[in-house]
C-alpha positions as CSV (number, residue, x, y, z in Angstrom):
1,M,46.0,60.9,24.0
2,D,43.0,58.9,22.8
3,N,43.0,55.2,23.3
4,K,42.7,53.9,19.7
5,A,42.2,50.2,20.8
6,G,38.9,51.0,22.4
7,D,38.3,52.5,25.8
8,T,38.6,49.3,27.9
9,G,41.0,50.8,30.4
10,E,43.3,47.8,30.2
11,N,47.0,48.4,30.9
12,I,49.3,47.8,27.9
13,T,52.3,45.6,28.8
14,R,55.5,45.3,26.9
15,V,56.1,41.6,27.6
16,I,54.2,38.4,27.1
17,T,52.1,37.3,30.1
18,P,50.7,33.8,30.8
19,N,47.3,33.1,29.2
20,K,45.2,32.1,32.3
21,R,42.5,30.7,30.0
22,K,44.9,28.1,28.6
23,G,46.2,27.3,32.1
24,E,49.7,28.9,31.7
25,I,51.5,30.1,34.9
26,Y,54.8,31.7,35.9
27,G,57.7,29.6,37.1
28,I,61.4,29.8,38.1
29,V,63.8,27.2,36.8
30,E,65.4,25.4,39.8
31,K,67.4,22.6,38.3
32,L,68.5,21.4,34.8
33,S,68.0,17.6,34.6
34,G,69.5,17.1,31.1
35,A,67.8,15.8,27.9
36,S,65.8,19.1,27.7
37,R,64.1,18.5,31.1
38,L,63.9,21.0,34.0
39,T,62.7,21.2,37.5
40,V,60.5,24.4,37.8
41,M,59.0,26.0,40.9
42,C,55.6,27.3,39.8
43,E,53.5,30.2,41.1
44,D,50.9,27.8,42.6
45,G,53.5,26.4,45.0
46,S,54.1,23.1,43.3
47,T,57.4,21.9,41.7
48,R,57.0,20.4,38.3
49,N,59.2,18.4,36.0
50,C,59.0,20.3,32.7
51,R,60.3,19.7,29.2
52,I,61.4,22.1,26.5
53,P,59.4,21.3,23.3
54,G,61.3,20.6,20.1
55,K,60.5,23.9,18.4
56,M,62.2,25.8,21.3
57,K,65.2,23.6,21.9
58,K,67.7,25.3,19.6
59,R,66.1,28.7,19.6
60,M,66.1,29.3,23.3
61,W,68.7,28.5,25.9
62,I,67.4,28.2,29.5
63,R,69.5,28.4,32.7
64,E,68.8,28.0,36.4
65,G,67.1,31.0,37.9
66,D,65.3,32.0,34.6
67,L,61.7,33.2,34.7
68,V,59.5,31.0,32.4
69,I,55.9,30.4,31.5
70,V,54.8,26.9,32.2
71,K,51.8,25.0,30.8
72,P,51.0,22.1,33.1
73,W,49.8,18.9,31.5
74,D,46.1,18.1,31.8
75,F,46.5,14.5,32.6
76,Q,49.6,14.7,34.9
77,D,49.7,17.9,37.0
78,E,53.2,17.3,38.2
79,K,54.6,17.7,34.7
80,G,54.4,20.5,32.1
81,D,55.9,22.2,29.1
82,I,57.9,25.4,28.9
83,V,56.1,28.0,26.7
84,Y,58.3,31.0,27.0
85,R,61.5,32.2,28.7
86,Y,61.9,35.8,29.8
87,T,65.1,37.7,29.4
88,R,66.6,39.4,32.6
89,T,65.3,42.8,31.4
90,Q,61.8,41.5,30.9
91,A,61.8,39.7,34.3
92,L,63.0,43.0,36.0
93,Y,60.2,44.9,34.2
94,L,57.6,42.4,35.5
95,S,59.0,42.6,39.0
96,R,59.2,46.4,39.1
97,N,55.5,46.7,38.0
98,K,54.3,44.1,40.6
99,M,53.1,41.7,37.9
100,L,54.8,38.6,39.4
101,P,53.3,36.6,42.3
102,E,55.2,37.0,45.7
103,I,56.2,33.3,45.8
104,I,58.4,33.6,42.6
105,D,59.4,37.2,42.7
106,V,63.2,36.8,43.1
107,F,64.2,39.6,40.8
108,N,64.8,42.4,43.4
109,E,66.7,45.3,42.1
110,R,70.1,45.7,43.7
């Protein structure tokens, strides 16, 4: 088959990945703190207090152990915003294709 999107050789993924240019990273939710606040273990090894922005509060329910995309704040690195939550199927897809960093890859197939 011909690559219609241009012959760049890039792999096509079926899920959203963090935009590294915007500073987004993977994270695992460790604890729910209430009032749309979470404690998230990020791929860079730091634990951040994150919040769920208003546009996502009612649309997306987040539980402990979920894989999320975090955008750390520019002015306070220990805090951040949740950008996206992966479903269990999407997290397993990322884990199976070795797209997750070792530090947060907790989705081993049983």
